[in-house]
Each structure stands twice: as structure tokens, then as C-alpha cells.
Residue, then its C-alpha position, 0 to 999 in steps of 0.5 A: m679312625e679306621t684309616s689312621m689305624g691302617k697305616p701302622s698295620f700296613l707298615r708293620n706287615i711290610m717290616v715283618r715280610v722284609l724280616l722274614f725274607g732276610v731270615l730265609i736268605i740266611v737259612v738258604r746261605f747256611a744250607y748251602v755252606v753246610t750241604i754243598t761246600g761242606e764248610s770248606c769256604n774258599r768262596g770269599d765273603f759268600c760264606f759265613f765260616s771263612l777260614p784264616e789265611n794263616l791256617n792258625f786253627v788254634i782252639s780258643g784260649g791259645a795253648a789247648s790242653g786237657a779239658s779246656a781243649i775239649d770244652a772249646i771243641r764242645s762249644t762248636s761242634v758235636g755233643d760230649d759223647l764223642y770226646t769222652s768215648r773210649d775209642w776217642i781217648k784211645a786214638v788220641q793217646f796213640y797219635s799223641s805218642i807217635f807225634q811226640d816221638l816225631i818231635a823228639e826225632g826231629y821230624l816235627s816241631p811246635e812251629s810246624k804247619a801240619l796237615c792231617v790227611e783224610t781224618a774224618i773226626g780229627q783225632e790226629v789234629f787234636s793230638l797235634r794241637e794238645i802236644g803244642v803243635k797249634n798250627s794244625v788242620g785235617i781234611s776229610k770228605k766232610a768237614f768237621r769243625p773246628l778240627v777238620v775242613r772239607g777236602e780229599g786226599h787226591a784233591v787237597p784244598f791248599e797251595d803248593k809248599t804250604f806245610d812243613f809236616v803232612f800226616s796220613g794215618g789209618g792206612r788211608l793211602g792204601k785204601s784210596l782208589k787214586q793212590l798216585e794222585f793222593a801221594e802227589e798232593i802230599t808232595r805238592t803241599l809239602k815244603p821242600e825239605g818238609f817231612a811226610v809220615v804215612h801209616v799203611g798195613a805191614t807189607d812185603t818188600y814188593s809193595f814197600n818198594s811200590f809205595l816208595d815209588l809213588f813218592n818219587s819227589c821224596k827220600l825215605v828217612r825211616m821206617r818202623d813197625l808199630d802195633g795199631f790201637d784197634s782191630s781195624m789195623p793191628h799191625i802198622r808200618e810207619f814210613v817217614i819220608q822227606k821231600y827233596s830240597e829244590i837243589e836235590a830235585q833239580k839234580k834228580n830231574s836232570g839225570g837220565g837222558g832219553g834216546g831209543d837205547s837205554k838198558c834198564w836195571i831190574p831191582g833185586y826185590k823183583r829178581d828174588l821173586i823168580r825163585d818162588a815162580e814155577p820151574l821152566i820145562e827143560v825137556e822138550p815135551l813129546k806132546p806140547w799141546i798137552t804138556l804146556k797147556r797143563n803147565i798153565k795150572n802150575i803157574k804162580y801168579l805174581p798177585s798170589m805171591v805179593d801185595i800190589r796195592f801201591k801201584s798207581r795204575y793196573v794194565y793188561v796188554d795182550v799182544g796177539a790178542r785174536s778174538y776177545g774169548s781167545s785169552i782176554g775173556s776166557w783167561f784174564k778176566k776170569e782166572y788172573p787174580k787182580q786183588n780187586k783192582t780194575f785193570d786198563v786193557f789193551a788188545i793188540e791184533a793186526d788181523k782184521a777179521f777180529h776187529e769188529e768184535y772189539k767195537v762193542k767191548k767198551k772196557v778194551q782198547l784195541l790197537p789194530y796193528a802188528a807189534w813190531v820193532r819199528n813203524e813200517t808196513l808189513s806183510f801179514e800172512i794167514n797160514h794154517d799150521p797142521g800142528k794147530e789145525a784143531e785150534a784154528k778150526a775152533m777159531g775159524r781163522g789161521m794164525g798170523r805171521i808178520q814179515p817186512v815187505k822186502k823179505s816176504s815175497s819168497s817166504l810167505a805162501g798163505e793168504v797175505n795182506l799188507i798191514q801196519g806195524f808199530d814200534f811196540a817197545d816205544w809205545l810201551k815206554k810212552s803208555v806206561r810207567e815204572r809205578d804202573f802194574v803191567v801184565m802182558k801176554m804175548d803170542v805173536e807166532g814167532t815175532e817174539f825173537d824180534l820184540i823181546p831183544r828190542l824191549i830189552k835194548t830199549g829198557a821197556i822190558c823193566l816196565i813189565d811186571e809179569l810176562f806170559l810168553e808163547c814161544h813158537y818153535n818147530r814142535w811135534q805135530r799133533c796131526c802127524p806123529g813123528q813130524r815137526s812143524q815146518k812153519y817155524n825154524k826155531t828149536y825148543n832149546q832156543c825157546l828154553e834159552l829165551f825164557t832162561s835169559l829173561r829170568q836171569s835178567g830179572v823178568l818174571v816170565h812164564q811158559w804160555w801155550 
């Protein structure tokens, strides 16, 4: 009897263990989906919540309107409080009004496949579905079913040319740390001739044009200013942009050829900023070591005049950097207004005496060459200028000056070494783009009269947003009253002409010391 009773018990235990093991597998797989993939189930039948291929994210029952839509969401998502809250209702009313205007103007239709980018709880998606744009979905870092799937603005989890309409609200593009990637993902997933609508904080002319530069595969269709629906963004600028058709894109890409010489045109909105810059010192100072140094306090920095948030990258180039503390550490890092942006820093310095220091400066990229007009070997002279004797003594090293080897034998009298020069204009054109924000300081001991014309001739000058230039001339010497420096043969008037011509060309240049 005992033996016969044991077999059912043994089988029962096996069945219970198998059942528990199956439940454990289900729980583990569910936890993986929720915590790791955030319900963005693009992993085939491993996920229990895979999305339909045709993006038909329709709230149950077809046309989602009013209470039925809210009931459908409640049944698959969080509780009642969110969808009856004042903030939710206010946001949905605001976005519904926006989307209805866009339908009336022909930028959106009920048949559109629509994407809302970085919408945390899907208010924009719900608004679209409620007014009849049923095939709508949102993405956010954390999924919020059924309105929002997992994704980010700079990494949209959909194929190229998927959507007729893409919306980004709440100023999220301006807050992104990867704005260029954000804009490129909108463009990538948008169909040719599709529309994107982006809401940003009200901006100035400079940032308006910087914004448009992010979308170089699109054209501006309309812009308007709106009142926001909450205090986080009281004023909104709405941009409606349209992706070029494939024919338009081909024409745009085929334009503009390459070549070394290609003068550029600086747009009017950049030229207008020069009117607000500090005036140039027109009369030669008798004590330049005092006057020009004091003038630094009068400089009106570009980020203090405009909003630079819509640049894709931020770059500082120090040409003739000398030591890290000479200007990168003592001035740019501490005093230049960066609007909380992180800059890529390049130090261009040919003098080997300073190279060792930069090995421990991980956030500075050293180019151990001389900025020049072509790639060639140069003579590099270290010669203490009496007019800068105090500065050279403090630095422990004289100022460097470069010349082509063929010209150097008779004209250089100090410590001379052979160094490698490189085509600085060519390097700049390959290293930065027009949509980047580029700040440059140039202190090259007279070579500016070679470099600046080269930058203008090649069009590289248009890549520089703000230039701090020290112009070297036969200045009055601090050590010897009534005597001029013999190191440079240019005059102050020639320097003034250089600064004036740059500003007249639209370059925001400042006199540097």
C-alpha cells in the first residue's frame, strides 16, 4: 500500500517542479523585456510584446476618441490619476490644437504615419490619435505602452524613410547633448517630402540659422511663435521643415565642387553681430603692453551676445599655443563664456619645449607642427624680442618665428631648428564644419600676414565663428623708450587694415595681446 501510494506523490512532485520551472522562465523573460529592453522588443519571438510591423498602433476599437481612448490606455498601462490630471488634459488640449492647425495647413493628415520623438508619457501621441492620426507612435528612453516604445532622439529604432510626419516638442532638441545626431535621425526616418515640426525656446537670429544648419537635407516651410502651456517653456518657436525630394537632394549634393581655392560668403546675420562688437583701437598705443592688454576687458564675446545651443560641435583652436597656461588654461578655460558646452580643444605649437606638458592634458589635442600655408619643412627661430623680454623671462622661452628654409639662412639670427609646417587652412576645412561652433586664438609671431589671406582664399575663414588675433608689428619697446622692435617690419596701420578688412568681410575678430 505504501509503495502504491508513493508513485502518484512522486509524479505530483515532478509536475509541480516542472510547472515552477516554467513560471520561473516566464518571470525571467518578462523581467528582461521590462528592465533591459524597456519593452522595445525588436528581438523576434523572444519578446512577448513585439510590435506590429505596419506601425498600426491603434487604440482598441478603431477610432480612439474621448473616454473610450482613455479607457483603452488605462487597461494596458498605469492608473487613472495620470489621464485625469490637469497637466495631462492641458497638454493634450495644447497639442491637439497644434496638430489640428497642421492638418488644416496640409502638413499632416489622418493617413500620415507619425512619430513623436522623446515623449516620456505620450501626450503628443495620444493627441494625434484622438484627432484621427491613428498610425502614430512615440519614442522615449523608457517605454510607456501602448503610446511610447523605447528609443532616443539620437538613436531612433525605425528604418529609413518610415514616417510622413515627425514631431519634437518641449524644446527637447535644444536640450539634447547630441543635437546633430538628433536632427539627422529625424531626417533619416522621414520620407522624402515629409514634414517635421520642431518646438524650441524662442531664439535669436544666430541660433535660428544654427538650427536650420542642423537640417541640411530639409528646407524651412514655416515658422511661428506660440505661447507654451506650462511654465517650463512659456514661449515656443515652431519650425515646420520639409525633407527634400530625392531629385532636390541630388541637385543639392551635386552642387559646389571642391578645389583648393573657394572663397566663401559670410551671411548677413553674422555680419550684423560685428556692429555690437567692441570698437577697434584706431590710434597706435604708445604703451601697447598696457593698452592692448586692458582692451581684453572690453571684448564682447560672441556667446554673451547670442544663443549657441544649436551648434553640432564646439571647438577651440589655439594657434601658437605655447604652454597650457599661456592661454588655454589661464584664459579660455576660466574666462571664455561657454554656455555650459564642452569644447574640443586643439593646441597647435611647433616649439618642442612645450610638447611634454601636453602629454598629461588629456582633454587637449596637441598638433606639434607649425601652422603654415602649405606642407613643407620650415626654419623655426627662437629669438628674444626686447619688447617682450619680461614675458619671455616669465615663460622661460623666447618667441618662435617661422620661415621657409630657402629664405631663412640670412634673416634668422637666433636659435634655429628645422620643423614641419602644415597647410593650416586645409586642416581646418577637414576638421570642422559650418554647423560647428569654432573659436580661434592666433598668436603666430607675424605669420598671420600669411595665414589670414590663405584662410580667406580657401574659404576656411568662414568656418571660424570668433577669432582672437594678435597682430605683430614694430611696436614701441617697453625696455627702451623711443625705440621700436626690429623683429617685425609691419606697422600698426597695416595691422589695423588687417583687422578692419576681416570685420568688413564679416569675421568677428578681436584685437588680442
